[in-house]
C-alpha positions, -999 to +999 in steps of 0.1 A: +788+207+640+757+210+661+754+213+699+743+176+701+773+164+681+796+184+702+780+169+733+784+133+720+821+139+711+828+153+745+828+116+759+831+082+743+812+077+711+805+055+681+807+068+645+792+046+618+790+050+580+771+028+556+779+035+520+767+019+487+796+016+462+803+030+437+793+065+448+763+080+430+754+114+445+719+113+429+711+077+438+680+085+458+654+112+451+655+138+479+617+135+484+621+098+492+649+100+518+627+102+549+604+074+538+633+051+529+651+055+562+619+050+582+612+018+563+647+005+570+648+014+607+658-015+629+636-021+659+650-051+678+644-037+713+652-005+731+662+024+709+656+019+671+685+025+648+682+052+638+658+069+663+633+090+643+614+114+666+582+121+648+574+149+673+602+169+657+607+181+622+637+164+605+668+185+597+671+192+560+702+201+540+710+203+503+715+165+500+705+149+533+679+146+559+686+138+596+680+144+632+699+152+664+685+133+694+693+147+729+674+125+753+690+137+785+665+120+808+675+085+797+711+093+787+707+086+749+724+110+724+727+104+687+729+123+654+721+107+621+722+118+584+708+100+553+721+112+520+709+112+484+739+090+476+724+063+499+750+069+526+739+067+562+759+082+590+753+079+627+771+095+657+761+079+689+772+081+725+786+052+744+757+043+767+776+039+800+790+074+798+756+090+802+735+067+824+728+079+859+721+047+878+750+034+899+753+000+881+757+015+846+779+044+856+802+023+878+838+028+868+864+006+886+894+022+903+921+030+878+899+034+848+884+065+832+853+048+818+838+015+807+824-001+776+799-029+779+802-062+759+765-063+753+765-028+737+792-036+712+776-069+701+741-056+700+747-023+684+769-038+656+742-064+650+717-035+645+741-017+622+746-047+600+709-053+599+703-017+589+729-020+561+712-052+549+678-034+547+693-004+529+711-027+504+678-043+493+662-009+486+668+021+463+696+033+485+715+000+480+741-013+456+759-045+447+787-036+471+780-021+505+807-006+527+804-004+565+828+017+586+828+017+624+848+040+646+850+040+684+865+071+700+873+082+735+885+048+746+918+057+764+920+038+797+885+025+793+876-009+807+857-036+789+830-051+812+801-075+807+776-051+821+746-075+824+731-086+857+723-121+843+759-128+833+790-132+853+813-101+853+850-103+844+873-108+873+887-074+863+880-052+833+901-055+802+919-022+796+921-004+762+954+014+757+947+035+726+922+063+722+903+050+692+899+022+667+883+017+633+870-012+614+859-012+578+844-039+556+830-041+521+805-069+514+784-079+484+747-073+488+741-111+489+767-118+515+755-089+537+719-100+536+728-137+542+755-133+568+751-098+583+747-112+619+779-133+615+798-102+602+786-083+633+800-111+656+833-110+637+837-073+640+827-073+676+854-099+683+880-077+665+871-049+689+872-072+720+906-085+710+921-050+711+910-048+748+927-082+754+896-103+757+896-134+735+861-148+732+853-176+707+830-169+678+806-195+691+805-177+725+796-144+708+770-161+685+752-174+716+754-140+733+741-123+702+711-147+701+703-140+737+704-103+731+683-102+700+657-127+711+652-113+746+619-094+749 
């Protein structure tokens, strides 16, 4: 565990794994790893997924390449690893825990932190898009598994967190510390319906907070987030 991963885990965080199935430890040639993950990187707006800092040398281990990103000035922290098996892992901080401006760090009385609706929906859309791109290349397989974990959620409030959208009358409270969601999809289904799967998984998360949005409501919000410049 690096200093950056320890820092991320000290507050709320995302942990994502994208895995081609069945496992093949030698699926990707080591020399192709960096080129493949760069080609698959998702750039909708804001931070790419994953963020590859070309000013820094990547970390190299026996069977993976990766980077730790500690962008303290803008409150973004992540660590990603891409393996010869085609597996991609990302550890990423919950945005609201590290932003300094009053609006994004605002925590209502009685809560220990917040999670913004837009972050859940937008980040999961990026994750499923990355999985789709990996599925179509040498790192992919007929079946792709996506596992998402949110941790550090105890007594956290779900808020909208966008100035152009009405805020909830009061935040929805999460009563556990973590949650996990895992899904296996065929390559064809993932490529054709990745965004819909992101909406469905987002709704599963929101339901655990006690918010019950419709699928159509989340589709519209997703479209707004991904099409905004």
